[in-house]
Residue, then its C-alpha position, 0 to 999 in steps of 0.5 A: m500499499n503506497l499512501t503518501l505522507y500528504f494524504k495521511k496528514f489530510f485524513k488526520s486533520n480531517q479526523s481532528s476537525g470532524i468533531l468541530l464540523i459536527v458542532c457547527v452543524l448542531l449550532s447552525l440548526l440551533i440558530a436556525n430554530s431560535n429567535i436570531a434565525e432571521d438575523f443570521q439568514r440576513f447575514l448569509d443573504k447580505k451582498v458583499g464584494i467588488s461591484l466594479f468587477h461584478l463580484t458582488y454576491p451574498v455571503s452564502i454564495w461566497i462560502n459555497d462557490g468560493l471557499m468550497a472551490v478551495f476545498f475542491l482544490l485540496v482534494g483534487l491535489e490529493i487525488k492527483r498525487e495518488l494517481v501519480e504514485g499512490e493507491l490510484s496509480s493503477f488502472k484497476n484501482a483508479s477505474l473502481p471509484i469512477i464506475a462506482a460513482i456512476g452507479g451511485m448517481l444512476v440508481p438513486a435518480v431512478i429510485f426517485g423517479i419511480f416514486n415521483i414520475g408524473t408528479t409535481y416533484s418529478n423535476g427533483w430527480g437530481i437531488p439524491m445523486a450527489t455525495d457531500i464530499a466534506f461531510s462523508l470524508a469527515i465521518i470516515s476520518m473520525l474512524g482514524n486508522k480503524v479503516p484502511n487508507s485505501i477505503k478512505i482514498f476510494l471514498a474521496a475519489l468516488a465523491i469527487v467523481d460524484d460531485l463532478g457528475a452533479i455539476l454536469v447534471i446541473a450545467i445540463f439540466y438545471t442551468e437556465q442559461i449558459h453564458w458561452t463567452y465566459l465558458f470559452l474564456s474558462v476553456g482558454v484559461s484551463v488550456l493555459l494552466f495545463l500549458l504551464n504544467f507542460l512547460k514545467v513551470t513550478r512557481i505556484i503563484l503562476y497557477i493561482i493567478p490564472g486559477l482565480f480568473l478561471w473561477y471568475f469565468l466559470h461562475h459567470s458562465g452559469i456552471h458551478a464554479t467549484i469545478a475550477g478548484v478541481i481543474l486547477a489542482f490537476s494542472i499543478p505539477t507533481n512528481a513520483s519522487h518521495v525525496e523531492i517535494s513538488p509544487l503540488e505537495k507544497l500547496e497541499h501542505q499549505l492548505h490542510f489547516p485552513v481547509s480542515f479548521l476554517i472552510m469546512p466548519v464555516f460551510a457546515l455553519a452556513n448550510t445547515n440552517i434549516t428551520f423546522n416546521t410541521e409541514m416538513l415532517e408531513g413532507l417525509t411521507s410524501s413521494l418527494g420525501i420517500g424518494i429523496i430518502s430511499g434514493l440517498v440511503i438505499g439508492k447510493l448503497l445499491g448503485i455503488n456496490l452493484f456497479s463495483f461488484i460488476a467491475i470487479k467480477t469482469r476484472l475491470s477493477t479490483l477492491p481497494h487494497g486491504s479492504s472488504w465488501t463489508q467496508m464497501l457497504g459502509v462506504g456506500f452508506l457514507a456516500g448517501i450523505g447528500f447535503t450540500m449539492s443535494i440542497f443546491i439541486a433542490l433549490l434549483s429544482f423547485k425555484n420560488e416554491i419555498q415549502i417544497q424546498d423546505e420539505a426537500k431540505f428536511a428529507i435531505l437532512v434526515a437521509s444524510f443523518l441516517a446514511a452517516v450513522l449507518g455507515f459509521i456503525i458498519l465501519k466501526i463494527n468491522s474494525v472491531h471484528h478485525i481487531e478480534e481476528n488479529e488478536e486470535e491469530 
C-alpha cells in the first residue's frame, strides 16, 4: 500500500476537525430554530464584494462557490498525487471509484423517479445523486486508522467524481442559461494552466492567478464554480519522487489547516440552517420525501456496490487494497450523505416554491443523518471484528 505522507496528513486533520464540523452543524440548526434565525439568514443573504468587477454576491454564495472551490482544490491535489504514485496509480484501482460513482448517481435518480414520475416533484430527480464530500470524508476520518487508507481514498475519489457528475447534471439540466463567452474564456484559461504544466513551470503563484480568473469565468458562465478547484489542482505539477517536494505537495501542505479548521466548519455553519416546521415532517411521507430518503440511503448503497461488484467480477477493477465488501457497504452508506449539492439541486428544482424546498431540505437532512450513522456503525463494527481476529491469530 503506497499512501503519500500528505494524504495521511489530510485525513488526520479531517479526523481532528470532524468534531468541530458536527458542532457547527448542531450550532447552525440551533440558530435556525431560535429568535436570531432571521438575523443569521439576513447575514447570509447580505451582498458583499467588488461591484466594479461584478463580484458582488451574498455571503452564502462566497462560502458555497468560493471557499468550497478551495476545498475542491485540496482534494483534487490529493487525488492527483495518488494517481501519480499512490493507491490510484493503477488502472484497476483508479477505474473503480469512477464506475462506482456512476452507479451511485444512476440508481438513486431511478429510485426517485419511480416514486415521483408524473408528479409535481418529478423535476427533483437529481437531488439524491450527489455525495457531500466534506461531510462524508469527515465521518470516515473520525474512525482514524480503524479503516484502511485505501477505503478512505476510494471514498474521496468516488465523491469527487460524484460531485463532478452533479455539476454536469446542474450545467446540462438545471442551468437556465449558459453564457458561452465566459465558458470559452474558462476553456482558454484551463488550456493555459495545463500549458504551464507542460512547460514545467513550478512557481505556484503562476497557477493561482490564472486559477482565480478560471473561477471568475466559470461562475459567470452559469456552471458551478467549484469545478475550478479541481481543474486547477490537476494542472499543478508533481512528481513520483518521495525525496523531492513538488509544487503540488507544497500547496496541499499549506491548505490542510485552513480547509479542515476554517472552510469546512464555516460551510457547515452556513448550510445547515434549516428551520423546522410541521409541514416538513409531513413531507417525509410524501413521494418527494420518500424518493429523496430512499434514493440517498438505499440507492447510493445499491448503485455503488452493484456497479463495483460488476467491475470487479469482469476484472475491470479490483477492491481497494486491504479492504472488504463489508467496508464497501459502509462506504456505500456514507456516500448517501447528500447535503450541500443535494440542497443546491433542490433549490434549482423547485424555484420560488419555498415550502417544497423546505420539505426537500429536511428530507435530505434526515437521509444524510441516517446514511452517516449507518455507515459509521458498519465501519466501526467491522474494525472491531478485525481487531478480534488479529488478536486470535
